[in-house]
C-alpha positions as YAML, in Angstrom:
chain: A
units: angstrom
residues:
- id: 1
  name: MET
  ca: [-18.70, -30.16, -44.09]
- id: 2
  name: LYS
  ca: [-19.66, -27.35, -41.70]
- id: 3
  name: LYS
  ca: [-19.24, -29.40, -38.76]
- id: 4
  name: LEU
  ca: [-15.42, -30.00, -39.52]
- id: 5
  name: TYR
  ca: [-15.43, -26.15, -40.33]
- id: 6
  name: ILE
  ca: [-16.79, -25.39, -36.52]
- id: 7
  name: THR
  ca: [-14.48, -28.08, -35.32]
- id: 8
  name: PHE
  ca: [-11.71, -26.33, -36.65]
- id: 9
  name: ALA
  ca: [-12.80, -23.08, -35.68]
- id: 10
  name: VAL
  ca: [-13.33, -24.44, -32.36]
- id: 11
  name: LEU
  ca: [-9.84, -25.96, -32.05]
- id: 12
  name: LEU
  ca: [-8.66, -23.12, -33.20]
- id: 13
  name: VAL
  ca: [-9.87, -20.87, -30.70]
- id: 14
  name: ILE
  ca: [-8.62, -22.89, -27.98]
- id: 15
  name: GLY
  ca: [-5.54, -23.19, -29.79]
- id: 16
  name: ILE
  ca: [-4.62, -19.39, -29.70]
- id: 17
  name: SER
  ca: [-6.46, -18.82, -25.97]
- id: 18
  name: ALA
  ca: [-3.93, -21.62, -24.70]
- id: 19
  name: GLY
  ca: [-1.26, -19.90, -26.07]
- id: 20
  name: ILE
  ca: [-2.09, -16.13, -25.16]
- id: 21
  name: PHE
  ca: [-2.62, -18.13, -21.71]
- id: 22
  name: TYR
  ca: [0.95, -19.61, -21.77]
- id: 23
  name: LEU
  ca: [2.22, -16.05, -22.68]
- id: 24
  name: LYS
  ca: [1.00, -14.00, -20.31]
- id: 25
  name: VAL
  ca: [0.69, -16.49, -17.62]
- id: 26
  name: ILE
  ca: [3.14, -19.28, -17.39]
- id: 27
  name: ARG
  ca: [5.79, -18.04, -19.03]
- id: 28
  name: PRO
  ca: [6.13, -14.28, -19.24]
- id: 29
  name: GLY
  ca: [9.50, -13.79, -19.90]
- id: 30
  name: ASN
  ca: [12.04, -10.59, -19.03]
- id: 31
  name: ALA
  ca: [10.12, -8.52, -16.42]
- id: 32
  name: GLU
  ca: [12.66, -5.25, -17.80]
- id: 33
  name: LEU
  ca: [12.71, -3.71, -14.45]
- id: 34
  name: PRO
  ca: [13.17, 0.30, -14.74]
- id: 35
  name: SER
  ca: [16.79, 0.49, -13.85]
- id: 36
  name: GLU
  ca: [16.30, 3.99, -13.83]
- id: 37
  name: VAL
  ca: [14.16, 3.77, -10.52]
- id: 38
  name: VAL
  ca: [15.49, 4.18, -6.58]
- id: 39
  name: MET
  ca: [12.59, 3.79, -4.00]
- id: 40
  name: GLU
  ca: [13.48, 4.09, -0.32]
- id: 41
  name: THR
  ca: [12.93, 1.38, 1.84]
- id: 42
  name: ALA
  ca: [10.43, 1.46, 4.95]
- id: 43
  name: PHE
  ca: [13.96, 1.71, 6.84]
- id: 44
  name: ALA
  ca: [15.25, 5.27, 5.17]
- id: 45
  name: ASN
  ca: [17.53, 3.53, 2.83]
- id: 46
  name: ASP
  ca: [17.82, 3.73, -1.52]
- id: 47
  name: TYR
  ca: [16.64, 0.62, -3.37]
- id: 48
  name: SER
  ca: [17.86, 1.27, -6.39]
- id: 49
  name: PHE
  ca: [16.81, -1.27, -9.01]
- id: 50
  name: ALA
  ca: [19.81, -1.08, -10.98]
- id: 51
  name: ASP
  ca: [22.15, -2.62, -8.50]
- id: 52
  name: MET
  ca: [19.86, -5.77, -7.52]
- id: 53
  name: PRO
  ca: [22.29, -8.58, -6.63]
- id: 54
  name: LYS
  ca: [21.70, -11.75, -8.28]
- id: 55
  name: LYS
  ca: [18.73, -13.55, -5.98]
- id: 56
  name: VAL
  ca: [15.18, -14.84, -7.08]
- id: 57
  name: ARG
  ca: [12.61, -12.82, -6.04]
- id: 58
  name: LEU
  ca: [8.90, -12.91, -4.99]
- id: 59
  name: ILE
  ca: [7.59, -9.22, -5.50]
- id: 60
  name: GLU
  ca: [4.01, -8.00, -3.98]
- id: 61
  name: PHE
  ca: [2.35, -4.59, -4.60]
- id: 62
  name: ILE
  ca: [0.00, -3.71, -1.33]
- id: 63
  name: TYR
  ca: [-0.89, -0.33, 0.11]
- id: 64
  name: THR
  ca: [-1.39, -0.82, 3.92]
- id: 65
  name: ASN
  ca: [-4.97, 0.28, 4.00]
- id: 66
  name: CYS
  ca: [-6.12, -2.80, 1.81]
- id: 67
  name: PRO
  ca: [-8.65, -4.90, 3.40]
- id: 68
  name: ASP
  ca: [-8.37, -8.14, 2.45]
- id: 69
  name: VAL
  ca: [-5.77, -10.22, -0.51]
- id: 70
  name: CYS
  ca: [-2.83, -7.62, 0.56]
- id: 71
  name: PRO
  ca: [-2.42, -8.19, 4.11]
- id: 72
  name: THR
  ca: [-3.76, -11.90, 3.54]
- id: 73
  name: THR
  ca: [-1.08, -12.39, 0.78]
- id: 74
  name: THR
  ca: [2.07, -10.61, 2.89]
- id: 75
  name: LEU
  ca: [0.87, -13.01, 5.93]
- id: 76
  name: GLU
  ca: [1.40, -15.90, 3.95]
- id: 77
  name: MET
  ca: [4.81, -14.76, 2.78]
- id: 78
  name: SER
  ca: [5.58, -14.31, 5.95]
- id: 79
  name: LYS
  ca: [4.80, -17.99, 6.60]
- id: 80
  name: LEU
  ca: [6.60, -18.84, 3.28]
- id: 81
  name: ARG
  ca: [9.71, -16.67, 4.68]
- id: 82
  name: GLN
  ca: [9.95, -18.99, 7.74]
- id: 83
  name: LYS
  ca: [10.27, -22.27, 5.67]
- id: 84
  name: LEU
  ca: [13.27, -20.70, 3.61]
- id: 85
  name: MET
  ca: [14.46, -19.62, 6.81]
- id: 86
  name: LYS
  ca: [14.75, -23.05, 8.34]
- id: 87
  name: GLN
  ca: [16.34, -23.88, 4.90]
- id: 88
  name: GLY
  ca: [19.03, -21.39, 4.89]
- id: 89
  name: VAL
  ca: [18.28, -19.61, 1.79]
- id: 90
  name: PHE
  ca: [16.42, -16.40, 2.55]
- id: 91
  name: GLY
  ca: [17.86, -13.49, 2.06]
- id: 92
  name: ASP
  ca: [21.50, -14.76, 0.64]
- id: 93
  name: GLU
  ca: [19.90, -16.20, -2.07]
- id: 94
  name: VAL
  ca: [15.87, -15.36, -2.20]
- id: 95
  name: GLU
  ca: [14.47, -12.06, -1.24]
- id: 96
  name: PHE
  ca: [11.10, -10.32, -0.98]
- id: 97
  name: ILE
  ca: [9.90, -7.09, -2.08]
- id: 98
  name: THR
  ca: [6.89, -5.32, -1.06]
- id: 99
  name: ILE
  ca: [5.77, -2.14, -2.86]
- id: 100
  name: THR
  ca: [2.97, 0.43, -1.74]
- id: 101
  name: ILE
  ca: [0.76, 1.26, -4.61]
- id: 102
  name: ASP
  ca: [-0.35, 4.24, -2.42]
- id: 103
  name: PRO
  ca: [2.76, 6.22, -1.74]
- id: 104
  name: LYS
  ca: [1.32, 9.79, -0.84]
- id: 105
  name: HIS
  ca: [-1.16, 7.81, 1.96]
- id: 106
  name: ASP
  ca: [1.75, 4.88, 2.85]
- id: 107
  name: THR
  ca: [4.50, 7.58, 4.41]
- id: 108
  name: LYS
  ca: [8.05, 5.26, 5.58]
- id: 109
  name: GLN
  ca: [6.22, 4.77, 9.18]
- id: 110
  name: LYS
  ca: [3.02, 3.60, 7.86]
- id: 111
  name: LEU
  ca: [5.16, 1.15, 5.85]
- id: 112
  name: LYS
  ca: [7.98, 0.17, 8.69]
- id: 113
  name: ASN
  ca: [4.81, -0.55, 11.06]
- id: 114
  name: TYR
  ca: [3.07, -2.55, 8.25]
- id: 115
  name: ALA
  ca: [6.59, -5.14, 8.06]
- id: 116
  name: SER
  ca: [6.93, -5.32, 11.93]
- id: 117
  name: ASN
  ca: [3.27, -6.48, 11.70]
- id: 118
  name: PHE
  ca: [5.64, -9.23, 9.37]
- id: 119
  name: GLU
  ca: [8.38, -9.13, 11.52]
- id: 120
  name: VAL
  ca: [10.80, -7.31, 9.43]
- id: 121
  name: THR
  ca: [12.06, -5.08, 11.51]
- id: 122
  name: SER
  ca: [15.51, -4.09, 9.11]
- id: 123
  name: GLU
  ca: [17.12, -3.69, 5.94]
- id: 124
  name: ASN
  ca: [19.13, -6.93, 7.37]
- id: 125
  name: ASP
  ca: [16.03, -9.18, 7.05]
- id: 126
  name: GLY
  ca: [15.96, -10.10, 3.20]
- id: 127
  name: TRP
  ca: [12.64, -8.79, 3.12]
- id: 128
  name: THR
  ca: [11.94, -5.18, 1.68]
- id: 129
  name: PHE
  ca: [9.58, -2.79, 1.53]
- id: 130
  name: LEU
  ca: [9.23, -0.15, -0.51]
- id: 131
  name: ARG
  ca: [7.61, 3.33, -1.55]
- id: 132
  name: GLY
  ca: [8.71, 5.90, -4.18]
- id: 133
  name: THR
  ca: [7.30, 8.18, -6.27]
- id: 134
  name: ASP
  ca: [3.50, 7.63, -8.28]
- id: 135
  name: GLU
  ca: [5.45, 7.85, -11.45]
- id: 136
  name: ASP
  ca: [8.00, 5.03, -10.01]
- id: 137
  name: THR
  ca: [5.53, 3.08, -8.77]
- id: 138
  name: LYS
  ca: [4.03, 2.80, -11.94]
- id: 139
  name: LYS
  ca: [6.97, 2.08, -14.13]
- id: 140
  name: VAL
  ca: [7.96, -0.85, -11.88]
- id: 141
  name: ALA
  ca: [3.94, -2.14, -11.95]
- id: 142
  name: ASP
  ca: [4.03, -1.78, -15.76]
- id: 143
  name: ALA
  ca: [7.11, -3.99, -15.95]
- id: 144
  name: LEU
  ca: [5.08, -6.28, -14.35]
- id: 145
  name: GLY
  ca: [2.08, -5.98, -15.74]
- id: 146
  name: PHE
  ca: [0.44, -5.12, -12.09]
- id: 147
  name: LEU
  ca: [-2.69, -2.89, -12.65]
- id: 148
  name: TYR
  ca: [-3.98, -0.68, -10.31]
- id: 149
  name: ARG
  ca: [-5.79, 2.71, -9.80]
- id: 150
  name: ASP
  ca: [-7.66, 4.65, -7.16]
- id: 151
  name: PRO
  ca: [-11.51, 5.86, -7.57]
- id: 152
  name: GLY
  ca: [-10.92, 8.38, -5.03]
- id: 153
  name: THR
  ca: [-13.01, 6.22, -2.44]
- id: 154
  name: GLY
  ca: [-9.77, 5.09, -0.47]
- id: 155
  name: ASP
  ca: [-10.25, 1.68, -1.72]
- id: 156
  name: ILE
  ca: [-7.58, 1.04, -4.61]
- id: 157
  name: ILE
  ca: [-8.84, -1.32, -6.97]
- id: 158
  name: HIS
  ca: [-6.12, -3.37, -8.42]
- id: 159
  name: SER
  ca: [-4.50, -6.79, -9.84]
- id: 160
  name: THR
  ca: [-3.90, -9.96, -7.37]
- id: 161
  name: PHE
  ca: [-0.70, -11.37, -8.77]
- id: 162
  name: THR
  ca: [2.72, -11.83, -7.29]
- id: 163
  name: TYR
  ca: [5.65, -11.73, -9.37]
- id: 164
  name: PHE
  ca: [8.00, -14.56, -8.97]
- id: 165
  name: LEU
  ca: [11.57, -13.92, -10.68]
- id: 166
  name: ASP
  ca: [14.84, -15.73, -11.47]
- id: 167
  name: GLN
  ca: [18.29, -14.29, -10.69]
- id: 168
  name: ASN
  ca: [18.44, -12.57, -14.23]
- id: 169
  name: ASN
  ca: [15.09, -11.20, -13.40]
- id: 170
  name: ASN
  ca: [13.15, -13.07, -15.88]
- id: 171
  name: LEU
  ca: [9.47, -13.15, -14.65]
- id: 172
  name: VAL
  ca: [8.80, -16.92, -14.28]
- id: 173
  name: GLU
  ca: [5.40, -17.11, -12.90]
- id: 174
  name: GLN
  ca: [2.68, -15.39, -11.46]
- id: 175
  name: PHE
  ca: [0.92, -16.55, -8.30]
- id: 176
  name: PRO
  ca: [-2.35, -15.13, -7.04]
- id: 177
  name: MET
  ca: [-2.87, -12.80, -4.02]
- id: 178
  name: GLY
  ca: [-4.82, -13.55, -1.09]
- id: 179
  name: LYS
  ca: [-6.21, -17.24, -0.74]
- id: 180
  name: GLY
  ca: [-5.29, -18.28, -3.73]
- id: 181
  name: PHE
  ca: [-1.88, -17.75, -2.83]
- id: 182
  name: ASN
  ca: [-0.61, -21.62, -2.14]
- id: 183
  name: GLN
  ca: [2.50, -21.29, 0.15]
- id: 184
  name: ASP
  ca: [3.29, -24.86, -0.69]
- id: 185
  name: ARG
  ca: [3.78, -24.11, -4.58]
- id: 186
  name: VAL
  ca: [5.04, -20.99, -4.52]
- id: 187
  name: TYR
  ca: [8.14, -22.50, -1.85]
- id: 188
  name: LYS
  ca: [8.40, -25.62, -4.37]
- id: 189
  name: ARG
  ca: [9.08, -23.34, -7.14]
- id: 190
  name: ILE
  ca: [11.45, -20.95, -5.31]
- id: 191
  name: MET
  ca: [13.44, -24.17, -4.01]
- id: 192
  name: ASN
  ca: [13.73, -25.70, -7.42]
- id: 193
  name: SER
  ca: [15.34, -22.40, -8.91]
- id: 194
  name: ILE
  ca: [18.36, -21.81, -6.84]
...
C-alpha cells in the first residue's frame, strides 16, 4: 500500500511538472505586448507596438557589450534571415526584432553599428533594432517573460531565450539563445507558421 502511495505521488509530481513545462515553455500563449510602447529604431524612426503589421516575429533581447550569448544569437538569426530571404518571406511575412536591455549605454549610434555588423543597414531590411526607456524596455520584456538585471559590473544578467510570435502576437514558442539556438528548428517553425 505504501508503494502505491509513493508511486501515485511521483506520478502526480511528474504530471504537474509536465503541465507547468508545457504552459511556460512549449505553449506560452498570448504575449500581450504593451500597445502604449513606442521605441526608437537604430535608424531614428519610431516603432509603435500598437501599429505592428500582421507578421510572424522573432524577438531577441540583447546588449551590445554582451560577451557571449547576445552576439552569438544575433549571428545565428542573421544566417536564418538569409534562408528566409531565399524563400522570399523575410520582411513581408517575417520580421525580426532586436531590443537592447541597456538603453543608457546602447545609444542609437551603437545600436546602428551593432545592426550593421549583421548586415542590417536600413529601416527596410525587415529586421528592426530598438531602444527605449528603461520603463518601456521592461514592459516589453515582462510581457514575454524575459528577465534581466544590471548588478553594476557592466555585464547584465539576463534570460537566454528568443521569442517566436505568430501573426496575432501569440507567443508560440521560446528558443534558446547562444549555442543552443537551433537555426534549422527555428526556420521550420517559422515556415510552418506563415
